SEPAVO-28725 format. One line per 4 residues: their letters; for each residue y, z, x of N, C-alpha, C. Coordinates in steps of 0.05 Angstrom, whole numbers, plus 5000, padded with zeros to 4 digits. Each point is the difference from the previous one (the first is absolute). Layout:
// residues N
a	Y Z X Y Z X Y Z X | ...
// end
This chain:
// residues 155
xxxx	4924 5241 5798 5001 4999 4971 5022 5017 4989 | 5005 5024 5011 5018 5018 4987 5015 5017 5021 | 5024 5007 4994 5016 5018 5016 5001 5028 4988 | 5001 5021 5017 5005 5026 4990 4976 5016 4991
xxxx	4977 4997 5012 4977 5017 4992 4977 4984 4988 | 4978 5014 4995 4977 4987 4989 5003 4995 4971 | 4991 4977 4991 5001 4994 4971 4980 5017 4985 | 5006 5004 4975 4983 5015 4982 4987 4981 4980
xxxx	4974 5002 4998 4987 4982 4981 5003 5010 4972 | 5006 4981 4982 5003 5006 4971 4984 4981 4983 | 4998 5006 4975 4987 4983 4981 5017 4998 4975 | 4996 4980 4984 5015 4997 4975 4987 5020 4980
xxxx	5017 5019 4991 4990 5019 4980 5003 4989 4972 | 5024 4989 4994 5004 4990 4973 5025 4982 5000 | 5003 4986 4978 5025 4985 4994 5012 5011 4975 | 5026 5002 5000 5015 5008 4976 5020 4978 4994
xxxx	4997 4988 4976 5018 4979 4992 5021 5010 4981 | 5025 4992 5005 5022 5005 4982 5010 4973 4989 | 4988 4992 4978 5005 4973 4990 5029 4996 4992 | 5013 5021 4989 5027 4997 4991 5019 4995 5024
xxxx	4994 5010 5023 5016 4995 5024 4989 4978 5018 | 4976 4990 4992 4987 4979 5016 4995 5008 5029 | 4993 5026 5003 4992 5010 5027 4973 5014 4998 | 4989 5004 5024 4975 5014 5002 5001 5018 5024
xxxx	4984 5021 4999 4997 5018 5022 4971 4998 5009 | 4996 4993 5025 4974 5000 5013 4998 5028 5013 | 4982 5016 4991 4997 5026 5012 4978 4999 5021 | 5008 5004 5025 4981 5001 5022 4994 5030 5005
xxxx	4976 5006 5008 4992 5028 5004 4985 5001 5027 | 5005 5021 5016 4985 5003 5025 4971 5006 4993 | 4983 4996 5019 4971 5003 4994 4993 5029 4993 | 5016 5020 5009 4994 5028 4994 5012 5007 4972
xxxx	5016 4983 4989 5012 5006 4974 5023 5021 5001 | 5013 5002 5023 5021 5021 5002 5028 4989 4995 | 5004 4974 5002 5026 4989 4994 4997 4973 4986 | 5020 4993 4985 5002 4974 4988 5025 4986 5009
xxxx	4999 4974 5003 5024 4985 5008 5004 4979 4978 | 5022 5003 4984 5006 4980 4980 5014 4976 5012 | 4990 4976 4994 5012 4975 5010 5010 4986 4975 | 5026 4995 4999 5012 4985 4977 4996 4970 5004
xxxx	4994 4986 4978 4997 4971 5001 5007 4989 4973 | 5006 4974 4999 5003 4987 4975 4973 4999 4986 | 5000 5003 4974 4975 5000 4985 4984 4975 5005 | 5014 4977 5003 4986 4975 5005 4986 4999 5027
xxxx	5008 5017 5019 4989 4999 5027 4973 5016 5002 | 4993 5015 4979 4977 5017 5003 4976 4990 4983 | 5001 4976 4990 4978 4989 4984 4974 5000 5015 | 5000 4991 5025 4976 4998 5016 4988 5028 5005
xxxx	5017 5020 5004 4991 5027 5004 4987 5011 4975 | 5013 4995 4977 4990 5009 4974 4972 4988 4995 | 4998 4973 5004 4974 4987 4995 4978 5011 5018 | 5007 5005 5025 4980 5011 5019 4991 5028 4991
xxxx	5019 5017 4993 4994 5027 4991 4983 5000 4975 | 5005 4980 4983 4984 4998 4975 4974 4986 5004 | 4995 4990 5024 4975 4986 5005 4998 4972 4987 | 5024 4989 4995 5001 4973 4987 5005 4978 5020
xxxx	4989 4977 4995 5005 4977 5016 5016 4980 4984 | 5023 4991 5011 5016 4980 4985 4985 4973 4998 | 5005 4984 4980 4987 4974 4997 5006 4981 5023 | 5024 5002 5011 5008 4984 5023 5009 5019 5022
xxxx	4998 4992 5025 5009 5018 5022 5030 5006 4999 | 5006 5026 5004 5028 5008 5003 5008 4995 5029 | 5026 5004 5005 5010 4995 5027 4985 5015 5022 | 4993 5025 4994 4987 5016 5020 4971 4990 5005
xxxx	4988 4990 4979 4973 4988 5004 5002 4975 5017 | 5021 4984 4995 5004 4976 5016 5005 5007 5029 | 5017 5019 5005 5006 5009 5028 4974 5009 5014 | 4984 5016 4986 4975 5009 5011 4982 4976 5007
xxxx	4998 4981 4982 4984 4976 5005 5010 4983 5023 | 5026 4997 5002 5012 4985 5022 4994 5014 5027 | 5004 5026 5001 4994 5015 5024 4971 4997 5008 | 4982 5002 4981 4971 4996 5005 4995 4972 5010
xxxx	5012 4980 4988 4996 4972 5008 5010 4995 5029 | 5021 5015 5008 5011 4997 5026 4986 5019 5021 | 4980 5013 4991 4985 5020 5017 5018 5022 5010 | 5019 5007 4983 5017 5023 5005 4991 5022 4981
xxxx	5002 5025 5009 4992 5021 4982 5022 5022 4999 | 5006 5009 4976 5018 5022 4997 4988 5025 5013 | 5017 5015 5014 4990 5025 5012 5008 5024 4983 | 5025 5001 4991 5010 5022 4985 5028 4993 4989
xxxx	5010 5017 4983 5028 4997 4992 5013 5027 5005 | 5026 4999 5004 5016 5024 5006 5026 5000 4985 | 5005 5022 4987 5026 5004 4988 5016 5015 5021 | 5019 4986 5012 5012 5009 5025 5029 5010 4999
xxxx	5014 4992 4980 5029 5005 5000 5008 5006 4971 | 5016 5020 4997 5011 5006 4973 5030 5001 5003 | 5013 4980 4988 5029 4999 4998 5006 5002 4970 | 5002 5025 4991 5001 5006 4971 5017 4980 4985
xxxx	4989 4990 4978 4973 5005 4989 4980 4979 5009 | 5005 4986 5022 4983 4977 5007 4982 5008 5023 | 4974 4994 4997 4980 5004 5021 4994 4973 5013 | 4991 5000 5024 4992 4976 5014 4971 5003 5008
xxxx	4985 4977 4998 4972 5000 5007 4995 4981 5023 | 4978 5005 5013 4991 4983 5022 4970 4994 4996 | 4993 4975 5001 4972 4992 4999 4992 4992 5028 | 4980 5014 5011 4990 4993 5027 4975 4983 4997
xxxx	5000 4978 5015 4979 4980 4999 4991 4994 5029 | 4973 4997 5003 4989 4993 5026 4991 4971 4999 | 5008 4984 5019 4990 4973 5003 4999 4992 5029 | 4978 4988 5008 4996 4991 5027 5006 5022 5020
xxxx	4992 5025 4994 5004 5022 5019 5028 5012 5001 | 5017 4990 4983 5028 5010 4999 5005 5014 4974 | 5016 5021 5001 5009 5013 4976 5028 4991 4993 | 5003 4991 4975 5026 4992 4991 5009 5017 4976
xxxx	5025 5007 4999 5011 5016 4978 5019 4983 4984 | 4997 5002 4973 5017 4985 4982 5014 5019 4981 | 5027 4996 4998 5016 5016 4981 4992 4993 4972 | 4998 5020 4982 4992 4995 4973 5012 5022 4981
xxxx	5002 4993 4975 5006 5020 4980 4976 5019 4999 | 5004 5026 4997 4977 5018 4998 4980 4992 4978 | 5011 4991 4977 4981 4992 4979 4982 4977 5008 | 5011 4981 5015 4984 4977 5010 4980 5010 5021
xxxx	5009 5017 5018 4982 5010 5021 4977 5016 4987 | 5007 5017 4981 4979 5016 4987 4981 4983 4985 | 5010 4980 4986 4982 4981 4985 4980 4986 5019 | 5011 4991 5023 4982 4987 5019 4980 5019 5012
xxxx	5009 5025 5006 4981 5020 5010 4978 5006 4981 | 5006 5002 4974 4979 5005 4980 4981 4976 4999 | 5010 4976 5000 4984 4976 4998 4981 4997 5024 | 5010 5007 5024 4985 4996 5024 4987 5025 5010
xxxx	5004 5022 4986 4987 5026 5006 5007 5010 5028 | 5026 4999 5007 5009 5011 5025 5016 5025 4995 | 5003 5018 5020 5014 5025 4995 5030 4996 4995 | 5011 5018 4985 5029 5001 4995 5010 5025 5014
xxxx	5020 4997 5017 5012 5022 5015 5030 5003 4992 | 5009 5025 5005 5029 5006 4996 5009 5014 5025 | 5024 4993 5009 5011 5013 5024 5008 5028 4993 | 4999 5019 5019 5008 5027 4996 5029 5002 4990
xxxx	5017 4982 5011 5029 5001 4992 5003 4994 4970 | 4984 4982 4989 5001 4993 4972 4990 5024 4984 | 4978 5012 5009 4989 5024 4986 5022 5022 4999 | 5012 5005 5023 5021 5021 5000 5023 4994 4981
xxxx	5007 4975 4999 5023 4993 4984 4994 4996 4970 | 4976 4990 4993 4995 4992 4973 4977 5013 4985 | 4984 5016 5014 4975 5011 4988 5007 5022 4980 | 4983 5002 4980 5000 5022 4981 4976 5018 5007
xxxx	5005 5024 5009 4978 5019 5005 4992 5012 4974 | 4975 5000 4994 4991 5010 4974 4973 5013 5002 | 4995 5017 4980 4972 5008 4996 4990 4983 4977 | 4975 5000 4996 4987 4983 4980 5010 5004 4972
xxxx	5011 5023 4994 5009 5006 4973 5028 4990 4993 | 5017 4996 5020 5027 4993 4993 5010 4974 5014 | 4982 4983 5009 5009 4976 5014 5017 4982 4982 | 4993 4997 4975 5015 4982 4982 5029 5010 4997
xxxx	5004 5026 4998 5027 5011 4997 5016 4994 5026 | 4988 5005 5023 5014 4995 5025 5006 4970 5003 | 4983 4983 4992 5004 4971 5001 5023 4992 4982 | 5001 5010 4976 5022 4994 4982 5026 5008 5011
xxxx	5002 5024 5012 5025 5010 5013 5008 4980 5022 | 4982 4992 5017 5006 4983 5023 5009 4972 4990 | 4986 4990 4979 5008 4974 4989 5028 5000 4989 | 5007 5022 4987 5027 5002 4989 5021 5001 5022
xxx	4993 5012 5022 5019 5001 5023 5004 4972 5012 | 4979 4984 4999 5002 4973 5013 5013 4980 4981 | 5003 5005 4975 5012 4981 4981 5030 5003 4997
// end
């Protein structure tokens, strides 16, 4: 699944939308709350994440819902997603799926991988190399300031 060490499990902490620039930051946080990893995405790419975090169900299935349904229909199951590579400012994601006893990895935008992980309730991991390169180390009182600094560097 990953090169260069054990992956670190993270969760989606929040979304920050910048409507005027039509971008969003998906803030991932490790389970201990010691670092945040901002993932830049187009604002249009994070709709499914926003709806999930708000506990809302769209009237029609979104792409990630469709993918989850197709996987289920094919008796394949998502195992996890991994944010594995950071080529500033672009991150790469991998969706790992098990079917017929085989594990298959699919390249994906991190926003798509995260959306699918939330919908299917599978873990989200980040490679140590991505953490070293892109994480914002923060204490609970100043994470927003650190995130803003990191986002400005990536724009």
